[in-house]
C-alpha positions in Angstrom: 12.7 -18.6 -98.7 10.9 -19.8 -95.6 12.7 -17.6 -93.2 11.5 -14.1 -93.9 13.0 -12.5 -90.7 15.7 -9.7 -91.3 17.7 -8.0 -88.5 19.0 -4.5 -88.9 21.6 -3.0 -86.7 21.1 0.8 -86.5 18.2 3.1 -86.2 19.6 6.2 -87.9 18.7 6.9 -91.6 19.8 3.7 -93.5 18.3 1.2 -91.0 14.7 2.5 -91.1 14.9 3.5 -94.7 15.7 -0.3 -95.5 13.2 -1.5 -93.1 10.5 0.6 -95.0 11.2 -1.2 -98.3 11.7 -4.6 -96.7 8.1 -4.6 -95.0 6.7 -3.7 -98.3 8.5 -6.8 -99.8 6.9 -9.1 -97.3 9.9 -9.3 -94.9 9.5 -9.4 -91.1 11.9 -6.7 -89.7 13.7 -6.2 -86.4 15.8 -2.9 -85.8 18.1 -3.2 -82.9 19.7 0.1 -81.7 22.1 0.5 -78.7 20.9 3.9 -77.9 18.1 3.9 -75.4 15.7 6.0 -77.6 15.6 7.4 -81.1 18.1 10.1 -81.5 17.1 13.7 -82.0 20.4 15.2 -82.2 22.4 15.8 -85.1 23.6 18.4 -87.8 22.1 19.4 -91.1 22.2 17.0 -93.9 21.5 17.3 -97.7 19.4 14.9 -99.8 20.3 15.3 -103.5 19.8 13.5 -106.8 18.8 9.8 -106.8 18.0 10.1 -102.9 15.2 12.7 -103.7 13.6 10.1 -105.9 13.9 7.6 -103.2 12.0 9.9 -100.8 9.4 10.6 -103.5 8.8 6.8 -103.9 8.6 6.5 -100.2 5.9 9.3 -100.1 8.0 11.1 -97.7 9.4 13.8 -99.8 6.8 16.2 -98.8 7.3 15.6 -95.1 11.0 16.2 -95.4 10.4 19.2 -97.4 8.4 20.6 -94.7 11.2 20.3 -92.3 13.8 21.7 -94.7 16.1 24.1 -92.8 15.3 27.0 -95.0 18.7 28.4 -94.6 18.8 31.9 -96.5 22.3 32.7 -96.6 26.0 32.1 -95.9 28.3 34.8 -94.8 32.1 34.5 -94.7 33.7 36.8 -91.9 37.2 38.2 -91.1 39.1 37.4 -87.9 37.2 40.3 -86.1 33.8 39.1 -87.3 33.3 41.8 -90.1 31.6 40.3 -93.1 33.7 39.5 -96.2 30.6 38.2 -98.4 27.2 37.0 -98.2 25.5 34.7 -100.5 22.3 32.8 -100.9 22.6 29.4 -99.3 21.0 27.5 -101.9 23.1 29.0 -104.5 26.4 28.4 -102.8 25.6 24.8 -101.7 24.2 23.9 -105.3 20.8 22.8 -104.1 18.6 22.5 -107.2 15.0 21.5 -107.8 13.8 18.8 -105.4 17.0 18.9 -103.3 16.5 19.7 -99.6 18.4 20.2 -96.6 17.3 18.8 -93.2 18.3 18.3 -89.7 19.5 14.7 -89.3 17.3 14.1 -86.3 14.2 15.4 -88.1 14.8 13.1 -91.2 15.6 10.1 -88.7 12.1 10.9 -86.9 10.2 10.9 -90.4 11.7 7.6 -91.2 10.9 6.0 -87.7 7.2 7.2 -87.9 6.9 5.8 -91.3 7.9 2.4 -90.0 7.1 2.1 -86.3 3.8 0.3 -86.8 5.3 -2.4 -89.0 8.8 -2.9 -87.5 10.0 -4.2 -84.2 12.3 -1.5 -82.9 14.4 -2.7 -79.9 16.3 0.1 -78.3 19.0 -0.1 -75.8 20.2 -3.5 -77.0 22.9 -4.5 -79.4 24.4 -7.6 -81.4 26.8 -9.4 -79.1 27.4 -12.4 -81.4 26.8 -13.5 -84.8 27.1 -17.2 -86.2 26.4 -17.4 -90.0 25.0 -21.0 -91.0 23.6 -22.5 -94.3 19.9 -21.6 -93.3 20.3 -18.3 -91.4 22.3 -16.2 -88.9 22.1 -17.0 -85.3 22.3 -13.8 -83.2 23.0 -13.2 -79.6 22.0 -10.0 -78.2 23.6 -8.0 -75.4 20.3 -8.6 -73.5 21.0 -12.4 -73.6 18.1 -13.1 -76.3 18.8 -15.2 -79.1 17.1 -15.5 -82.4 17.7 -16.6 -86.1 17.5 -14.4 -89.1 17.6 -14.9 -92.8 19.8 -11.9 -93.1 21.6 -9.3 -90.9 22.3 -6.0 -92.1 24.7 -3.7 -90.4 23.6 -0.1 -90.7 25.4 1.0 -87.7 27.6 3.8 -88.9 31.2 4.8 -89.6 32.6 2.8 -86.6 30.2 -0.2 -87.3 30.6 -3.0 -84.8 28.8 -5.3 -87.4 31.5 -4.6 -89.8 34.1 -5.3 -87.4 32.7 -8.7 -86.5 32.3 -10.0 -90.1 35.3 -8.3 -91.8 37.6 -7.7 -88.9 39.4 -4.4 -88.3 39.1 -2.2 -91.4 41.0 0.9 -91.1 39.4 4.2 -92.2 40.8 6.2 -95.0 41.8 9.3 -93.2 41.5 12.4 -95.3 43.7 14.8 -93.2 41.4 16.6 -90.8 39.2 16.2 -87.8 35.7 17.8 -87.2 33.7 18.6 -84.0 30.2 19.9 -83.9 28.2 20.9 -80.9 25.3 23.1 -79.8 26.0 26.6 -78.2 23.6 29.6 -77.1 22.8 31.6 -80.0 24.5 34.7 -78.8 25.1 35.7 -82.5 21.3 36.0 -83.1 21.6 34.4 -86.3 18.3 33.2 -88.0 18.4 30.7 -90.9 21.9 31.8 -91.5 25.5 30.1 -91.6 28.5 32.0 -90.7 32.0 30.8 -91.8 35.6 31.8 -90.8 38.6 30.3 -92.0 42.5 30.6 -91.4 45.2 28.2 -92.5 44.4 24.7 -91.5 41.2 25.8 -89.6 37.5 26.2 -90.3 34.9 27.6 -87.8 31.2 27.7 -88.8 27.9 28.3 -87.1 24.2 28.1 -88.1 20.9 28.3 -86.3 17.4 27.6 -87.3 16.1 30.7 -85.7 17.2 33.7 -83.7 15.9 32.1 -80.4 17.3 28.6 -81.3 20.5 27.2 -80.2 23.4 27.6 -82.7 25.3 24.5 -84.1 29.0 25.1 -84.2 31.5 23.2 -86.3 35.3 23.4 -85.7 37.4 21.5 -88.4 41.2 21.5 -88.2 43.9 19.8 -90.4 45.8 16.9 -88.9 47.3 13.6 -89.6 45.9 10.4 -87.8 45.7 11.3 -84.0 46.1 8.6 -81.2 43.0 9.2 -79.3 40.4 7.2 -77.5 37.0 7.5 -79.5 35.1 7.2 -76.2 37.2 9.8 -74.2 34.9 12.9 -74.6 37.1 15.0 -72.3 40.3 14.0 -74.3 38.5 14.9 -77.6 37.6 18.3 -76.2 41.3 18.9 -75.3 42.2 18.1 -78.9 39.8 20.7 -80.2 40.8 23.2 -77.6 44.5 22.8 -78.6 43.7 23.4 -82.2 41.4 26.5 -81.7 42.4 28.3 -78.5 43.5 32.0 -79.3 42.3 31.7 -82.8 40.1 34.2 -84.7 36.5 35.2 -84.7 34.8 33.7 -81.6 36.9 30.6 -81.3 37.6 31.2 -77.4 33.8 31.8 -76.7 32.8 28.7 -78.7 35.4 26.6 -76.7 34.1 27.9 -73.5 30.6 26.8 -74.5 31.8 23.4 -75.8 32.6 22.4 -72.1 28.8 22.3 -71.2 27.3 21.5 -74.6 25.2 18.3 -74.2 25.6 17.1 -77.9 29.4 17.2 -78.6 30.5 15.2 -81.5 34.1 14.7 -82.6 35.5 12.3 -85.3 38.0 12.2 -88.1 37.3 13.3 -91.6 37.5 9.9 -93.1 35.9 7.5 -95.6 35.1 3.8 -95.4 36.5 2.1 -98.5 36.0 -1.7 -98.6 36.5 -4.4 -101.4 33.3 -5.9 -100.3 30.1 -5.1 -98.5 29.0 -8.4 -97.3 30.1 -11.7 -95.8 27.6 -14.7 -96.2 24.3 -13.5 -94.9 25.5 -10.3 -93.2 25.5 -7.3 -95.2 26.7 -3.8 -94.7 24.7 -0.6 -95.6 25.2 3.2 -95.6 28.2 4.6 -93.7 28.9 1.1 -92.3 29.8 -0.2 -95.9 30.9 3.2 -97.7 30.9 6.3 -95.6 32.0 9.2 -97.8 33.7 12.2 -96.4 31.4 14.7 -94.6 32.8 17.3 -96.9 31.0 15.6 -99.7 27.5 16.1 -98.4 26.4 12.8 -99.8 26.5 10.4 -97.0 22.7 10.8 -96.1 21.8 10.5 -99.8 24.0 7.3 -100.4 22.3 5.8 -97.4 18.9 6.4 -98.6 19.6 5.2 -102.2 21.6 2.2 -100.7 18.5 1.1 -98.7 16.3 1.4 -101.8 18.7 -0.8 -103.8 19.3 -3.4 -101.1 15.6 -3.6 -100.4 14.9 -4.4 -104.1 17.8 -7.2 -104.2 17.7 -8.9 -100.8 16.4 -12.5 -101.3 16.2 -12.0 -104.9 18.6 -13.8 -107.6 22.0 -12.3 -107.2 21.2 -10.9 -103.7 24.0 -9.0 -102.0 26.3 -9.2 -105.1 23.5 -7.7 -107.2 23.2 -4.8 -104.8 26.8 -4.2 -104.6 27.2 -4.2 -108.5 24.2 -1.7 -108.7 25.7 0.6 -106.0 29.5 0.6 -106.4 29.9 2.8 -109.5 27.7 5.4 -107.7 29.4 5.1 -104.4 32.9 5.5 -106.2 32.0 8.7 -107.9 30.8 10.0 -104.5 34.0 8.8 -102.8 36.2 10.7 -105.3 34.1 13.6 -104.8 34.4 13.3 -101.1 38.3 13.1 -101.4 38.4 16.4 -103.4 36.1 18.3 -101.2 38.0 17.2 -98.1 41.3 18.8 -99.6 39.2 22.0 -100.2 37.3 22.2 -96.8 40.3 23.5 -94.7 42.6 25.7 -97.0 46.2 25.2 -96.1 47.5 28.8 -96.9 46.6 32.3 -96.6 47.0 32.8 -100.4 44.3 30.0 -101.0 42.0 31.6 -98.4 42.5 35.2 -99.8 41.8 33.7 -103.4 38.6 32.2 -102.1 37.6 35.3 -100.2 38.1 37.4 -103.3 35.8 34.9 -105.5 33.0 35.2 -102.8 33.2 39.2 -102.7 33.0 39.5 -106.5 30.6 36.4 -107.4 27.4 38.2 -106.1 27.9 41.0 -108.7 28.4 38.4 -111.5 25.6 38.2 -114.0 26.1 34.4 -114.6 26.8 33.5 -111.0 24.4 30.6 -111.0 26.2 29.1 -114.1 29.6 29.6 -112.5 28.6 27.8 -109.3 26.9 24.9 -111.4 30.3 24.4 -113.2 32.3 24.4 -109.9 29.7 21.9 -108.5 29.1 19.9 -111.6 31.0 17.0 -110.1 28.8 16.8 -106.9 25.6 16.8 -109.3 27.0 14.1 -111.4 27.9 12.1 -108.3 24.5 12.5 -106.8 22.8 11.3 -109.8 25.1 8.6 -110.9 22.7 5.7 -110.6 19.5 4.7 -112.3 16.8 3.6 -109.7 
């Protein structure tokens, strides 16, 4: 091909990761991001299975390991805050070998720093129009600039504008819950620890990277599809407040802190399940193509792996079709795991919660607890490694 220009929409994880591989394959890469600067916020994410191999091939696994959250334990508490059980975080979350957990903002910074010298990053701009032609894609930007690219890749997340432009409105697969995450003062004094409280249809969790660091609070509640404006933050806070006001543990204190939090996040627990991930020369990547349930813990890993696979196939024989053929079985295994975990994330009855709490209390005394956890999490490990790269 004579045109070696690629445009990527989205400077989160998938976009910079793809840019890394495309530059090494001889492409000239532009990344456009509507945010005015690289985003530092975000919650902790896991990198497992095939994705750890991708980071190692990028030479970035060591840097990511240095930024591992180092979470030591997870504690389940009663309504009044008294502990039910406390277990090692790596054991309970199934992290093994080279798996790691890292704050999303830290991983994004590592990927950006690894590509900044070779990639044209354009912050504060976005795609305003696409015209796919026989020799390339004519792109009009919100800034008014125009350019032609051999390919355009939409790596712009769960609510991808690129996906909407080329595939139309594609409804999300709602999995029966909503989640909000925001930062609060660490009045709990938690240090590399996560605390969880559950009641029927509700989950509250809080974690912090140090006793003097802000805490991240998550509030998840079961609900069918809600009619709400995704850009109406005040309305989203009202939904969270209605779901948790007067509930147990520190729910009211967290809701009070939510009002002044600078990094409030709210969204449905949903998956993106599409019959195709491309249209002509426009290709979708990461959450824009196949966002798994956040309950799966696999979104970041799939994004990193997908970037590696697309980087290998873009412009090669088979192109987007070969990328999709290589990725789809892996993605579908993770989607199935995500659907299962979404059902388990917010137990619907007191009996289910009591059964889980009993298991947590007794597990720490079991001589084969590692093997028991591995059996429970076997579908996750199978899904994380369900691709040969």
